[in-house]
KEDREN-318494 format. One record per atom (N, C-alpha, C): atom name; z, y, x; residue in one letter. Coordinates in steps of 0.2 Angstrom, whole numbers. Example, Ala and Ser with C-alpha at 12.3 -4.5 7.8 and 13.67 -1.06 7.14 Angstrom:
node atom:N, w:39, v:-28, u:66, rest:a
node atom:CA, w:39, v:-22, u:62, rest:a
node atom:C, w:39, v:-16, u:66, rest:a
node atom:N, w:35, v:-11, u:64, rest:s
node atom:CA, w:36, v:-5, u:68, rest:s
node atom:C, w:39, v:0, u:64, rest:s
//
This chain:
node atom:N, w:-20, v:-199, u:57, rest:m
node atom:CA, w:-23, v:-198, u:50, rest:m
node atom:C, w:-19, v:-191, u:47, rest:m
node atom:N, w:-24, v:-189, u:42, rest:r
node atom:CA, w:-21, v:-182, u:41, rest:r
node atom:C, w:-17, v:-182, u:35, rest:r
node atom:N, w:-11, v:-180, u:33, rest:a
node atom:CA, w:-6, v:-182, u:29, rest:a
node atom:C, w:-9, v:-174, u:21, rest:a
node atom:N, w:-9, v:-177, u:18, rest:t
node atom:CA, w:-12, v:-174, u:10, rest:t
node atom:C, w:-7, v:-169, u:7, rest:t
node atom:N, w:-9, v:-163, u:7, rest:t
node atom:CA, w:-5, v:-160, u:4, rest:t
node atom:C, w:-6, v:-158, u:-3, rest:t
node atom:N, w:0, v:-158, u:-6, rest:v
node atom:CA, w:-1, v:-158, u:-15, rest:v
node atom:C, w:4, v:-153, u:-18, rest:v
node atom:N, w:0, v:-150, u:-22, rest:l
node atom:CA, w:3, v:-144, u:-26, rest:l
node atom:C, w:5, v:-146, u:-31, rest:l
node atom:N, w:12, v:-148, u:-33, rest:h
node atom:CA, w:14, v:-148, u:-40, rest:h
node atom:C, w:16, v:-143, u:-45, rest:h
node atom:N, w:13, v:-142, u:-49, rest:i
node atom:CA, w:15, v:-138, u:-55, rest:i
node atom:C, w:15, v:-141, u:-62, rest:i
node atom:N, w:20, v:-137, u:-67, rest:s
node atom:CA, w:22, v:-141, u:-71, rest:s
node atom:C, w:22, v:-134, u:-77, rest:s
node atom:N, w:21, v:-136, u:-84, rest:d
node atom:CA, w:23, v:-132, u:-89, rest:d
node atom:C, w:19, v:-126, u:-88, rest:d
node atom:N, w:13, v:-126, u:-89, rest:s
node atom:CA, w:9, v:-121, u:-88, rest:s
node atom:C, w:9, v:-116, u:-96, rest:s
node atom:N, w:10, v:-121, u:-100, rest:h
node atom:CA, w:11, v:-118, u:-109, rest:h
node atom:C, w:3, v:-114, u:-110, rest:h
node atom:N, w:-2, v:-116, u:-107, rest:v
node atom:CA, w:-8, v:-111, u:-109, rest:v
node atom:C, w:-10, v:-111, u:-116, rest:v
node atom:N, w:-13, v:-106, u:-118, rest:v
node atom:CA, w:-16, v:-104, u:-124, rest:v
node atom:C, w:-22, v:-102, u:-124, rest:v
node atom:N, w:-29, v:-106, u:-128, rest:a
node atom:CA, w:-34, v:-101, u:-127, rest:a
node atom:C, w:-35, v:-93, u:-128, rest:a
node atom:N, w:-30, v:-93, u:-133, rest:d
node atom:CA, w:-29, v:-86, u:-135, rest:d
node atom:C, w:-22, v:-84, u:-138, rest:d
node atom:N, w:-17, v:-82, u:-136, rest:p
node atom:CA, w:-11, v:-80, u:-135, rest:p
node atom:C, w:-10, v:-74, u:-143, rest:p
node atom:N, w:-13, v:-70, u:-144, rest:a
node atom:CA, w:-16, v:-67, u:-151, rest:a
node atom:C, w:-16, v:-70, u:-155, rest:a
node atom:N, w:-20, v:-76, u:-155, rest:v
node atom:CA, w:-22, v:-82, u:-162, rest:v
node atom:C, w:-15, v:-86, u:-163, rest:v
node atom:N, w:-13, v:-88, u:-158, rest:a
node atom:CA, w:-8, v:-94, u:-159, rest:a
node atom:C, w:-1, v:-93, u:-164, rest:a
node atom:N, w:2, v:-96, u:-166, rest:p
node atom:CA, w:7, v:-94, u:-171, rest:p
node atom:C, w:13, v:-91, u:-167, rest:p
node atom:N, w:16, v:-85, u:-170, rest:p
node atom:CA, w:22, v:-83, u:-165, rest:p
node atom:C, w:29, v:-86, u:-164, rest:p
node atom:N, w:27, v:-92, u:-166, rest:a
node atom:CA, w:34, v:-95, u:-165, rest:a
node atom:C, w:33, v:-100, u:-158, rest:a
node atom:N, w:27, v:-101, u:-155, rest:n
node atom:CA, w:26, v:-104, u:-149, rest:n
node atom:C, w:30, v:-101, u:-144, rest:n
node atom:N, w:30, v:-104, u:-137, rest:l
node atom:CA, w:31, v:-103, u:-130, rest:l
node atom:C, w:28, v:-97, u:-128, rest:l
node atom:N, w:21, v:-100, u:-128, rest:a
node atom:CA, w:16, v:-94, u:-125, rest:a
node atom:C, w:17, v:-88, u:-127, rest:a
node atom:N, w:18, v:-87, u:-134, rest:h
node atom:CA, w:19, v:-82, u:-136, rest:h
node atom:C, w:26, v:-77, u:-134, rest:h
node atom:N, w:29, v:-80, u:-134, rest:g
node atom:CA, w:36, v:-79, u:-134, rest:g
node atom:C, w:36, v:-75, u:-126, rest:g
node atom:N, w:33, v:-78, u:-122, rest:v
node atom:CA, w:32, v:-77, u:-114, rest:v
node atom:C, w:27, v:-71, u:-115, rest:v
node atom:N, w:22, v:-71, u:-118, rest:e
node atom:CA, w:19, v:-62, u:-119, rest:e
node atom:C, w:23, v:-56, u:-120, rest:e
node atom:N, w:27, v:-59, u:-125, rest:l
node atom:CA, w:31, v:-52, u:-128, rest:l
node atom:C, w:36, v:-50, u:-122, rest:l
node atom:N, w:39, v:-56, u:-119, rest:l
node atom:CA, w:45, v:-54, u:-114, rest:l
node atom:C, w:43, v:-51, u:-107, rest:l
node atom:N, w:36, v:-54, u:-106, rest:r
node atom:CA, w:33, v:-53, u:-99, rest:r
node atom:C, w:27, v:-47, u:-100, rest:r
node atom:N, w:24, v:-47, u:-106, rest:g
node atom:CA, w:18, v:-44, u:-106, rest:g
node atom:C, w:12, v:-47, u:-102, rest:g
node atom:N, w:13, v:-52, u:-100, rest:e
node atom:CA, w:6, v:-57, u:-98, rest:e
node atom:C, w:5, v:-65, u:-102, rest:e
node atom:N, w:0, v:-66, u:-101, rest:s
node atom:CA, w:-1, v:-73, u:-106, rest:s
node atom:C, w:2, v:-77, u:-100, rest:s
node atom:N, w:4, v:-84, u:-104, rest:t
node atom:CA, w:5, v:-89, u:-99, rest:t
node atom:C, w:-3, v:-91, u:-95, rest:t
node atom:N, w:-8, v:-92, u:-98, rest:a
node atom:CA, w:-15, v:-92, u:-93, rest:a
node atom:C, w:-14, v:-87, u:-88, rest:a
node atom:N, w:-15, v:-79, u:-88, rest:s
node atom:CA, w:-15, v:-76, u:-84, rest:s
node atom:C, w:-8, v:-76, u:-77, rest:s
node atom:N, w:-2, v:-81, u:-81, rest:t
node atom:CA, w:2, v:-80, u:-75, rest:t
node atom:C, w:1, v:-86, u:-71, rest:t
node atom:N, w:-4, v:-91, u:-74, rest:l
node atom:CA, w:-6, v:-96, u:-72, rest:l
node atom:C, w:-11, v:-95, u:-65, rest:l
node atom:N, w:-16, v:-92, u:-67, rest:e
node atom:CA, w:-22, v:-87, u:-64, rest:e
node atom:C, w:-18, v:-84, u:-56, rest:e
node atom:N, w:-12, v:-81, u:-59, rest:r
node atom:CA, w:-11, v:-76, u:-56, rest:r
node atom:C, w:-7, v:-81, u:-50, rest:r
node atom:N, w:-3, v:-84, u:-50, rest:m
node atom:CA, w:0, v:-91, u:-48, rest:m
node atom:C, w:-5, v:-94, u:-41, rest:m
node atom:N, w:-10, v:-96, u:-45, rest:l
node atom:CA, w:-16, v:-100, u:-42, rest:l
node atom:C, w:-20, v:-96, u:-37, rest:l
node atom:N, w:-19, v:-89, u:-37, rest:g
node atom:CA, w:-23, v:-86, u:-33, rest:g
node atom:C, w:-25, v:-86, u:-26, rest:g
node atom:N, w:-19, v:-87, u:-23, rest:g
node atom:CA, w:-20, v:-90, u:-15, rest:g
node atom:C, w:-18, v:-97, u:-14, rest:g
node atom:N, w:-22, v:-100, u:-19, rest:v
node atom:CA, w:-21, v:-108, u:-17, rest:v
node atom:C, w:-26, v:-111, u:-11, rest:v
node atom:N, w:-31, v:-106, u:-10, rest:d
node atom:CA, w:-35, v:-108, u:-6, rest:d
node atom:C, w:-34, v:-107, u:1, rest:d
node atom:N, w:-29, v:-102, u:2, rest:g
node atom:CA, w:-27, v:-100, u:10, rest:g
node atom:C, w:-20, v:-106, u:11, rest:g
node atom:N, w:-17, v:-111, u:6, rest:w
node atom:CA, w:-11, v:-115, u:6, rest:w
node atom:C, w:-13, v:-119, u:10, rest:w
node atom:N, w:-18, v:-121, u:10, rest:g
node atom:CA, w:-20, v:-128, u:13, rest:g
node atom:C, w:-19, v:-134, u:8, rest:g
node atom:N, w:-20, v:-135, u:2, rest:v
node atom:CA, w:-19, v:-139, u:-2, rest:v
node atom:C, w:-24, v:-142, u:-4, rest:v
node atom:N, w:-22, v:-149, u:-4, rest:d
node atom:CA, w:-28, v:-155, u:-7, rest:d
node atom:C, w:-30, v:-157, u:-11, rest:d
node atom:N, w:-25, v:-157, u:-15, rest:l
node atom:CA, w:-24, v:-160, u:-23, rest:l
node atom:C, w:-19, v:-157, u:-26, rest:l
node atom:N, w:-21, v:-153, u:-33, rest:i
node atom:CA, w:-16, v:-152, u:-39, rest:i
node atom:C, w:-14, v:-157, u:-43, rest:i
node atom:N, w:-8, v:-157, u:-45, rest:v
node atom:CA, w:-5, v:-161, u:-49, rest:v
node atom:C, w:0, v:-158, u:-55, rest:v
node atom:N, w:-3, v:-157, u:-60, rest:h
node atom:CA, w:0, v:-154, u:-67, rest:h
node atom:C, w:4, v:-157, u:-70, rest:h
node atom:N, w:10, v:-159, u:-71, rest:t
node atom:CA, w:12, v:-162, u:-76, rest:t
node atom:C, w:16, v:-158, u:-82, rest:t
node atom:N, w:20, v:-159, u:-87, rest:g
node atom:CA, w:23, v:-158, u:-91, rest:g
node atom:C, w:18, v:-152, u:-95, rest:g
node atom:N, w:19, v:-149, u:-99, rest:d
node atom:CA, w:14, v:-147, u:-104, rest:d
node atom:C, w:10, v:-141, u:-101, rest:d
node atom:N, w:2, v:-144, u:-100, rest:v
node atom:CA, w:-2, v:-143, u:-100, rest:v
node atom:C, w:-5, v:-137, u:-104, rest:v
node atom:N, w:-4, v:-138, u:-109, rest:v
node atom:CA, w:-5, v:-132, u:-116, rest:v
node atom:C, w:1, v:-130, u:-119, rest:v
node atom:N, w:1, v:-126, u:-123, rest:d
node atom:CA, w:6, v:-125, u:-130, rest:d
node atom:C, w:4, v:-127, u:-135, rest:d
node atom:N, w:-1, v:-128, u:-137, rest:d
node atom:CA, w:-3, v:-129, u:-145, rest:d
node atom:C, w:-8, v:-135, u:-145, rest:d
node atom:N, w:-9, v:-138, u:-139, rest:g
node atom:CA, w:-13, v:-145, u:-139, rest:g
node atom:C, w:-21, v:-143, u:-141, rest:g
node atom:N, w:-23, v:-138, u:-144, rest:a
node atom:CA, w:-31, v:-134, u:-147, rest:a
node atom:C, w:-34, v:-137, u:-140, rest:a
node atom:N, w:-41, v:-141, u:-141, rest:p
node atom:CA, w:-46, v:-142, u:-136, rest:p
node atom:C, w:-47, v:-136, u:-134, rest:p
node atom:N, w:-48, v:-130, u:-137, rest:e
node atom:CA, w:-50, v:-123, u:-131, rest:e
node atom:C, w:-45, v:-121, u:-128, rest:e
node atom:N, w:-39, v:-122, u:-128, rest:s
node atom:CA, w:-33, v:-122, u:-122, rest:s
node atom:C, w:-33, v:-126, u:-118, rest:s
node atom:N, w:-37, v:-134, u:-120, rest:y
node atom:CA, w:-36, v:-136, u:-113, rest:y
node atom:C, w:-42, v:-135, u:-109, rest:y
node atom:N, w:-48, v:-131, u:-114, rest:a
node atom:CA, w:-53, v:-130, u:-109, rest:a
node atom:C, w:-52, v:-124, u:-105, rest:a
node atom:N, w:-49, v:-119, u:-107, rest:r
node atom:CA, w:-45, v:-114, u:-102, rest:r
node atom:C, w:-42, v:-115, u:-98, rest:r
node atom:N, w:-37, v:-120, u:-99, rest:a
node atom:CA, w:-32, v:-123, u:-92, rest:a
node atom:C, w:-38, v:-126, u:-87, rest:a
node atom:N, w:-41, v:-130, u:-89, rest:a
node atom:CA, w:-46, v:-134, u:-85, rest:a
node atom:C, w:-52, v:-130, u:-81, rest:a
node atom:N, w:-53, v:-125, u:-84, rest:a
node atom:CA, w:-57, v:-119, u:-81, rest:a
node atom:C, w:-52, v:-116, u:-76, rest:a
node atom:N, w:-47, v:-112, u:-78, rest:i
node atom:CA, w:-43, v:-110, u:-73, rest:i
node atom:C, w:-41, v:-113, u:-66, rest:i
node atom:N, w:-39, v:-121, u:-67, rest:l
node atom:CA, w:-38, v:-126, u:-63, rest:l
node atom:C, w:-44, v:-129, u:-58, rest:l
node atom:N, w:-51, v:-128, u:-61, rest:t
node atom:CA, w:-56, v:-130, u:-57, rest:t
node atom:C, w:-58, v:-122, u:-53, rest:t
node atom:N, w:-58, v:-117, u:-56, rest:a
node atom:CA, w:-58, v:-113, u:-52, rest:a
node atom:C, w:-57, v:-110, u:-46, rest:a
node atom:N, w:-51, v:-116, u:-44, rest:t
node atom:CA, w:-47, v:-115, u:-37, rest:t
node atom:C, w:-52, v:-119, u:-32, rest:t
node atom:N, w:-57, v:-123, u:-35, rest:g
node atom:CA, w:-59, v:-128, u:-29, rest:g
node atom:C, w:-56, v:-133, u:-26, rest:g
node atom:N, w:-51, v:-134, u:-29, rest:v
node atom:CA, w:-46, v:-140, u:-27, rest:v
node atom:C, w:-46, v:-145, u:-30, rest:v
node atom:N, w:-45, v:-151, u:-29, rest:a
node atom:CA, w:-46, v:-158, u:-34, rest:a
node atom:C, w:-38, v:-158, u:-38, rest:a
node atom:N, w:-40, v:-160, u:-44, rest:i
node atom:CA, w:-35, v:-161, u:-49, rest:i
node atom:C, w:-36, v:-167, u:-51, rest:i
//
């Protein structure tokens, strides 16, 4: 039996559009400090996942920062684009 390889990620705090989000949120603060949105950071981090032998991605913590349906849709699009089960 082959072992299942799980990638566990947490607290991505994705927002649909950080420019529209209230300035008090974490995603906006990260963008101000790093010059990169939390969504693009997640995309960059998952960019090589197809070469890692991952069978399943488990995301815990704050998937999105603002609870907006558009933010969840953006996070889901990023995660499903990997081709790995979530």
